[in-house]
TORTORZA-735788 format. One record per atom (N, C-alpha, C): x, y, z; atom name; residue in three letters; residue number from 1. Coordinates in steps of 0.2 Angstrom, whole numbers, plus 2048, in hexadecimal, padded with zeros to 3 digits. Example, Ala and Ser with C-alpha at 12.3 -4.5 7.8 and 13.67 -1.06 7.14 Angstrom:
<nodes>
    xx    yy    zz   site   code   pos
   842   7E4   827      N    ala     1
   83E   7EA   827     CA    ala     1
   842   7F0   827      C    ala     1
   840   7F5   823      N    ser     2
   844   7FB   824     CA    ser     2
   840   800   827      C    ser     2
</nodes>
This chain:
<nodes>
    xx    yy    zz   site   code   pos
   5ED   3BC   6B3      N    met     1
   5F2   3B7   6B6     CA    met     1
   5EE   3B4   6BB      C    met     1
   5ED   3AD   6BA      N    val     2
   5EA   3AA   6C1     CA    val     2
   5F0   3A9   6C6      C    val     2
   5EF   3AA   6CC      N    his     3
   5F2   3A9   6D3     CA    his     3
   5F1   3A3   6D5      C    his     3
   5F5   39C   6D5      N    leu     4
   5F4   397   6D8     CA    leu     4
   5F9   395   6DD      C    leu     4
   5F7   393   6E4      N    thr     5
   5F9   391   6EB     CA    thr     5
   5F8   38C   6EE      C    thr     5
   5FC   38A   6F1      N    thr     6
   5FA   383   6F5     CA    thr     6
   5FC   386   6FC      C    thr     6
   5FB   37F   700      N    his     7
   5FE   382   708     CA    his     7
   605   380   709      C    his     7
   607   381   70F      N    asp     8
   60F   380   710     CA    asp     8
   60F   37C   716      C    asp     8
   60C   376   716      N    his     9
   60E   370   71B     CA    his     9
   60F   36A   718      C    his     9
   615   366   719      N    asp    10
   616   360   718     CA    asp    10
   614   359   71B      C    asp    10
   613   359   722      N    gly    11
   613   356   727     CA    gly    11
   60B   355   728      C    gly    11
   60A   34F   72D      N    asp    12
   605   34B   72F     CA    asp    12
   601   351   731      C    asp    12
   5FA   350   732      N    leu    13
   5F5   354   733     CA    leu    13
   5EF   352   735      C    leu    13
   5EC   355   739      N    ala    14
   5E4   353   739     CA    ala    14
   5DE   357   739      C    ala    14
   5DA   356   734      N    val    15
   5D4   35A   734     CA    val    15
   5D0   358   739      C    val    15
   5CD   35D   73C      N    phe    16
   5C7   35A   740     CA    phe    16
   5C1   360   73E      C    phe    16
   5BC   35D   73D      N    leu    17
   5B6   362   73B     CA    leu    17
   5B2   360   741      C    leu    17
   5AE   365   742      N    ile    18
   5A9   366   749     CA    ile    18
   5A3   36A   746      C    ile    18
   59D   369   748      N    gly    19
   598   36D   746     CA    gly    19
   592   36C   74A      C    gly    19
   58D   372   74A      N    ala    20
   585   370   74E     CA    ala    20
   581   370   747      C    ala    20
   57D   36E   748      N    arg    21
   578   36B   745     CA    arg    21
   570   36F   74A      C    arg    21
   56E   375   747      N    ile    22
   569   378   74B     CA    ile    22
   562   375   747      C    ile    22
   55F   371   74C      N    asn    23
   559   36C   74D     CA    asn    23
   553   36F   74C      C    asn    23
   553   375   752      N    lys    24
   54D   379   754     CA    lys    24
   54F   380   754      C    lys    24
   54D   382   74E      N    leu    25
   550   38A   74F     CA    leu    25
   54C   38E   752      C    leu    25
   545   38C   754      N    trp    26
   542   392   75A     CA    trp    26
   544   38F   760      C    trp    26
   549   38D   762      N    arg    27
   54B   38B   767     CA    arg    27
   554   38E   769      C    arg    27
   556   394   768      N    pro    28
   55B   397   768     CA    pro    28
   55F   396   76F      C    pro    28
   55A   394   774      N    asp    29
   55E   393   77C     CA    asp    29
   560   38D   77B      C    asp    29
   55F   389   777      N    gly    30
   561   382   775     CA    gly    30
   568   37F   773      C    gly    30
   567   385   76C      N    trp    31
   56D   386   768     CA    trp    31
   574   389   768      C    trp    31
   570   390   76A      N    trp    32
   575   395   76B     CA    trp    32
   57C   394   76E      C    trp    32
   57B   392   774      N    pro    33
   580   38F   779     CA    pro    33
   586   38C   774      C    pro    33
   583   386   773      N    ala    34
   587   382   76F     CA    ala    34
   58D   386   769      C    ala    34
   588   38A   764      N    leu    35
   58A   38D   760     CA    leu    35
   591   392   763      C    leu    35
   590   397   767      N    ala    36
   592   39B   76A     CA    ala    36
   59A   398   76F      C    ala    36
   599   392   772      N    ala    37
   59F   390   775     CA    ala    37
   5A4   390   771      C    ala    37
   5A4   38D   769      N    met    38
   5A9   38D   765     CA    met    38
   5AF   392   766      C    met    38
   5AB   39A   764      N    gly    39
   5AF   39E   765     CA    gly    39
   5B5   39F   76A      C    gly    39
   5B4   39F   770      N    pro    40
   5B9   39E   776     CA    pro    40
   5C0   398   775      C    pro    40
   5BB   393   771      N    met    41
   5C0   38E   772     CA    met    41
   5C4   38F   76B      C    met    41
   5C3   391   766      N    leu    42
   5C7   394   761     CA    leu    42
   5CD   398   763      C    leu    42
   5CA   39E   768      N    arg    43
   5CE   3A3   76A     CA    arg    43
   5D4   39F   76D      C    arg    43
   5D3   39C   772      N    glu    44
   5D7   397   775     CA    glu    44
   5DC   394   772      C    glu    44
   5DA   390   76E      N    leu    45
   5DF   38D   769     CA    leu    45
   5E3   391   764      C    leu    45
   5DF   398   762      N    tyr    46
   5E5   39A   75D     CA    tyr    46
   5EB   39F   762      C    tyr    46
   5E9   39F   769      N    gln    47
   5ED   3A1   76E     CA    gln    47
   5F2   39D   76F      C    gln    47
   5F2   396   76F      N    asp    48
   5F5   392   771     CA    asp    48
   5F9   38E   76C      C    asp    48
   5FF   390   76A      N    pro    49
   602   38E   763     CA    pro    49
   605   387   766      C    pro    49
   606   383   76B      N    gly    50
   609   37D   76E     CA    gly    50
   604   379   76E      C    gly    50
   5FE   37A   76D      N    ser    51
   5F7   376   76D     CA    ser    51
   5F6   371   766      C    ser    51
   5FB   372   762      N    gly    52
   5FA   36D   75B     CA    gly    52
   5F5   370   758      C    gly    52
   5F0   375   758      N    phe    53
   5EB   378   755     CA    phe    53
   5F0   37D   750      C    phe    53
   5ED   37E   749      N    leu    54
   5F1   381   743     CA    leu    54
   5EC   386   741      C    leu    54
   5E4   385   742      N    gly    55
   5E2   389   740     CA    gly    55
   5DA   387   73D      C    gly    55
   5D5   38A   73B      N    ala    56
   5CF   388   73A     CA    ala    56
   5CB   38D   735      C    ala    56
   5C5   38B   733      N    thr    57
   5C1   38E   72E     CA    thr    57
   5BB   38D   72E      C    thr    57
   5B5   392   731      N    thr    58
   5AF   390   732     CA    thr    58
   5AC   391   72B      C    thr    58
   5A7   38C   72C      N    leu    59
   5A2   38B   727     CA    leu    59
   59B   38C   727      C    leu    59
   596   390   725      N    val    60
   590   390   727     CA    val    60
   589   38E   722      C    val    60
   586   388   724      N    gly    61
   583   384   720     CA    gly    61
   57B   386   722      C    gly    61
   577   382   720      N    ala    62
   571   385   721     CA    ala    62
   56D   384   726      C    ala    62
   570   37E   729      N    arg    63
   56C   37B   731     CA    arg    63
   572   37C   737      C    arg    63
   579   380   734      N    gly    64
   57C   381   73B     CA    gly    64
   584   383   737      C    gly    64
   58A   385   73C      N    pro    65
   591   385   73A     CA    pro    65
   594   37D   739      C    pro    65
   59A   37E   736      N    thr    66
   59E   379   735     CA    thr    66
   5A6   37D   736      C    thr    66
   5A8   37B   73A      N    val    67
   5B0   37C   73B     CA    val    67
   5B4   377   739      C    val    67
   5B9   37A   734      N    val    68
   5C0   375   733     CA    val    68
   5C4   377   735      C    val    68
   5C8   374   73A      N    gln    69
   5CC   373   740     CA    gln    69
   5D3   370   73B      C    gln    69
   5D9   373   73B      N    tyr    70
   5DF   36F   73A     CA    tyr    70
   5E3   36F   73F      C    tyr    70
   5E5   369   742      N    trp    71
   5EA   368   747     CA    trp    71
   5F1   364   744      C    trp    71
   5F5   364   748      N    arg    72
   5FB   360   746     CA    arg    72
   5FB   358   747      C    arg    72
   5F6   356   74D      N    ser    73
   5F5   34F   74D     CA    ser    73
   5ED   34E   750      C    ser    73
   5EB   348   750      N    val    74
   5E5   346   754     CA    val    74
   5E6   347   75A      C    val    74
   5EC   344   75D      N    glu    75
   5EF   345   763     CA    glu    75
   5EC   34B   766      C    glu    75
   5EF   351   763      N    asp    76
   5EF   356   764     CA    asp    76
   5E5   359   766      C    asp    76
   5E2   357   761      N    val    77
   5DB   356   761     CA    val    77
   5DA   356   769      C    val    77
   5DC   34F   768      N    tyr    78
   5D8   34B   76F     CA    tyr    78
   5DC   34E   775      C    tyr    78
   5E1   350   776      N    arg    79
   5E3   353   77B     CA    arg    79
   5DF   358   77E      C    arg    79
   5DF   35E   779      N    tyr    80
   5DB   365   779     CA    tyr    80
   5D3   362   77D      C    tyr    80
   5D0   35D   778      N    ala    81
   5CA   35B   778     CA    ala    81
   5C8   359   781      C    ala    81
   5CE   356   783      N    asn    82
   5CD   352   78B     CA    asn    82
   5D2   356   791      C    asn    82
   5D3   35D   78E      N    ala    83
   5D6   361   793     CA    ala    83
   5D1   364   799      C    ala    83
   5D3   361   7A0      N    asp    84
   5CC   366   7A3     CA    asp    84
   5CD   36C   7A4      C    asp    84
   5D3   36E   7A3      N    glu    85
   5D4   377   7A5     CA    glu    85
   5D4   379   79F      C    glu    85
   5D1   377   798      N    arg    86
   5CF   37C   793     CA    arg    86
   5C8   37C   791      C    arg    86
   5C6   381   78D      N    lys    87
   5BF   382   78C     CA    lys    87
   5BC   37D   78A      C    lys    87
   5BE   378   787      N    his    88
   5B9   373   782     CA    his    88
   5B6   36F   788      C    his    88
   5B9   36C   78D      N    arg    89
   5B5   368   792     CA    arg    89
   5B0   36C   796      C    arg    89
   5B2   371   798      N    pro    90
   5AA   375   79B     CA    pro    90
   5A4   376   795      C    pro    90
   5A6   377   78F      N    ala    91
   5A0   379   78B     CA    ala    91
   59E   372   789      C    ala    91
   5A1   36D   789      N    trp    92
   59D   367   787     CA    trp    92
   599   364   78C      C    trp    92
   59B   365   793      N    val    93
   598   364   798     CA    val    93
   590   367   798      C    val    93
   591   36E   795      N    glu    94
   58C   373   797     CA    glu    94
   589   370   791      C    glu    94
   58C   36F   78B      N    phe    95
   588   36C   786     CA    phe    95
   581   366   789      C    phe    95
   585   363   78B      N    tyr    96
   581   35C   78D     CA    tyr    96
   57B   35E   793      C    tyr    96
   57D   362   796      N    arg    97
   578   364   79C     CA    arg    97
   572   368   797      C    arg    97
   573   36D   792      N    arg    98
   56E   370   78F     CA    arg    98
   569   36C   78A      C    arg    98
   56E   366   786      N    ala    99
   56A   361   783     CA    ala    99
   565   35D   787      C    ala    99
   566   35E   78E      N    lys   100
   561   359   793     CA    lys   100
   55B   35F   793      C    lys   100
   55B   365   795      N    arg   101
   557   36A   794     CA    arg   101
   552   36C   78E      C    arg   101
   555   36C   788      N    val   102
   554   36D   782     CA    val   102
   555   368   77E      C    val   102
   552   362   77E      N    pro   103
   553   35D   77C     CA    pro   103
   552   35E   772      C    pro   103
   556   35C   76F      N    gly   104
   556   35D   767     CA    gly   104
   557   362   764      C    gly   104
   559   367   769      N    ala   105
   558   36E   765     CA    ala   105
   560   370   761      C    ala   105
   565   36D   761      N    val   106
   56C   36A   75E     CA    val   106
   56F   365   75E      C    val   106
   572   364   759      N    gly   107
   576   35E   758     CA    gly   107
   57C   362   757      C    gly   107
   582   35C   75B      N    val   108
   58A   35F   75A     CA    val   108
   58D   359   757      C    val   108
   591   359   751      N    trp   109
   594   355   750     CA    trp   109
   59B   356   74E      C    trp   109
   59E   350   74E      N    his   110
   5A6   353   74C     CA    his   110
   5AB   34A   747      C    his   110
   5AE   34D   744      N    glu   111
   5B2   346   740     CA    glu   111
   5BA   349   741      C    glu   111
   5BD   344   740      N    thr   112
   5C3   345   740     CA    thr   112
   5C8   341   73B      C    thr   112
   5CD   344   738      N    phe   113
   5D0   340   733     CA    phe   113
   5D7   342   735      C    phe   113
   5DD   33E   734      N    ser   114
   5E1   33C   736     CA    ser   114
   5E5   33C   72F      C    ser   114
   5E9   342   72D      N    val   115
   5EA   342   725     CA    val   115
   5F3   341   727      C    val   115
   5F6   33C   723      N    pro   116
   5FC   33B   724     CA    pro   116
   602   341   71F      C    pro   116
   608   340   721      N    ala   117
   60C   345   71A     CA    ala   117
   60C   340   715      C    ala   117
   609   346   70F      N    gly   118
   609   344   709     CA    gly   118
   601   343   706      C    gly   118
   600   344   70B      N    gly   119
   5F6   341   70A     CA    gly   119
   5F3   347   70A      C    gly   119
   5F4   34C   709      N    his   120
   5F0   353   709     CA    his   120
   5F2   358   702      C    his   120
   5EF   35A   6FF      N    glu   121
   5F0   35E   6FA     CA    glu   121
   5EB   364   6FA      C    glu   121
   5ED   369   6F7      N    thr   122
   5EA   36F   6F7     CA    thr   122
   5EA   374   6F1      C    thr   122
   5E5   378   6ED      N    leu   123
   5E6   37C   6E9     CA    leu   123
   5E2   381   6EB      C    leu   123
   5E3   387   6EA      N    tyr   124
   5E0   38E   6EA     CA    tyr   124
   5E2   392   6E4      C    tyr   124
   5DC   392   6DF      N    val   125
   5DD   397   6D9     CA    val   125
   5D9   39D   6DA      C    val   125
   5DD   3A1   6DA      N    gly   126
   5DA   3A9   6D8     CA    gly   126
   5D8   3AC   6E1      C    gly   126
   5DA   3A9   6E6      N    val   127
   5D8   3AA   6EC     CA    val   127
   5DD   3AF   6F0      C    val   127
   5DA   3B5   6F1      N    pro   128
   5DF   3BB   6F4     CA    pro   128
   5E0   3B8   6FB      C    pro   128
   5E6   3B6   6FE      N    gly   129
   5E6   3B7   705     CA    gly   129
   5E5   3AE   707      C    gly   129
   5E4   3AE   70B      N    ala   130
   5E5   3A6   70C     CA    ala   130
   5DF   3A4   710      C    ala   130
   5DE   39D   710      N    met   131
   5D8   399   712     CA    met   131
   5D8   391   712      C    met   131
   5D4   38F   717      N    gly   132
   5D6   387   717     CA    gly   132
   5DC   385   719      C    gly   132
   5DD   380   717      N    leu   133
   5E5   37F   71B     CA    leu   133
   5EB   383   71A      C    leu   133
   5EB   387   714      N    ala   134
   5EE   38C   713     CA    ala   134
   5EF   392   718      C    ala   134
   5E8   394   71B      N    ala   135
   5E8   399   720     CA    ala   135
   5EC   397   727      C    ala   135
   5EB   390   728      N    ala   136
   5EF   38D   72E     CA    ala   136
   5F5   38A   72D      C    ala   136
   5F9   389   727      N    thr   137
   5FF   388   726     CA    thr   137
   603   38D   722      C    thr   137
   5FF   392   721      N    gly   138
   604   397   71A     CA    gly   138
   603   395   714      C    gly   138
   603   398   70F      N    val   139
   603   39A   707     CA    val   139
   608   397   704      C    val   139
   60B   394   6FF      N    val   140
   610   394   6FA     CA    val   140
   60E   394   6F4      C    val   140
   612   395   6EE      N    pro   141
   60E   395   6E6     CA    pro   141
   60E   38E   6E5      C    pro   141
   608   38C   6E2      N    ala   142
   609   384   6E1     CA    ala   142
   60E   383   6DB      C    ala   142
   611   386   6D9      N    ser   143
   616   385   6D4     CA    ser   143
   61B   381   6D8      C    ser   143
   61D   383   6DD      N    ser   144
   622   37F   6E3     CA    ser   144
   621   379   6E3      C    ser   144
   61A   376   6E4      N    arg   145
   619   371   6E6     CA    arg   145
   616   36C   6DF      C    arg   145
   614   36F   6DB      N    gly   146
   612   36A   6D5     CA    gly   146
   60D   36D   6D0      C    gly   146
   60C   36B   6C9      N    arg   147
   607   36D   6C5     CA    arg   147
   601   36C   6C7      C    arg   147
   5FF   365   6CA      N    thr   148
   5FB   360   6C9     CA    thr   148
   5F9   35F   6D1      C    thr   148
   5F3   35D   6D3      N    ala   149
   5F2   35A   6DA     CA    ala   149
   5F7   354   6DC      C    ala   149
   5F6   351   6D6      N    arg   150
   5FD   34A   6D8     CA    arg   150
   603   34A   6D8      C    arg   150
   605   350   6D3      N    glu   151
   60D   352   6D5     CA    glu   151
   60C   356   6DC      C    glu   151
   608   359   6DE      N    arg   152
   609   35D   6E5     CA    arg   152
   609   358   6EB      C    arg   152
   606   352   6EB      N    leu   153
   604   34D   6EF     CA    leu   153
   60B   349   6EF      C    leu   153
   60E   348   6E8      N    arg   154
   613   345   6E8     CA    arg   154
   619   347   6EB      C    arg   154
   619   350   6EB      N    his   155
   620   354   6ED     CA    his   155
   61F   353   6F4      C    his   155
   619   353   6F7      N    arg   156
   618   353   6FF     CA    arg   156
   61A   34D   702      C    arg   156
   61A   346   6FD      N    ser   157
   61B   340   700     CA    ser   157
   622   341   6FF      C    ser   157
   626   343   6FC      N    glu   158
   62C   342   6F9     CA    glu   158
   630   346   6FF      C    glu   158
   62E   34B   701      N    arg   159
   631   351   706     CA    arg   159
   630   34D   70D      C    arg   159
   62C   34B   70E      N    ser   160
   62A   347   715     CA    ser   160
   62D   341   715      C    ser   160
   62D   33C   710      N    gly   161
   630   337   711     CA    gly   161
   638   336   70F      C    gly   161
</nodes>
């Protein structure tokens, strides 16, 4: 029997992708600190449920990592990124300082998506535990939301509206 699940979230959310592209593998002094800075930021976010951060998944590609983050809102992402007392601001300043010393060793990028209620749908087939958005928001049987992606989207939209 195949086990089908989906995530347990009906409202708006933000998906924030952030990554590093290692351009000069032979210069770890230029790229390692940028990669190492993410762990303390994620720990800080996981310890603060009031931040709006829901959870994250790290993906590793050939040229560097990508962290997929789930948030309650884009405003929560910006609030965290711009807060002087949080770990992000000093890490960002340090990144720019190091980039001047070791130019081109690493690139950092991000993409932010504002996803309205009813605009997100997931399906996990035969996945033990939780991953992706379900790891951040909880897991429910897919049958409780609908048999197809279209039905799951419609179900969420109807519940949210």
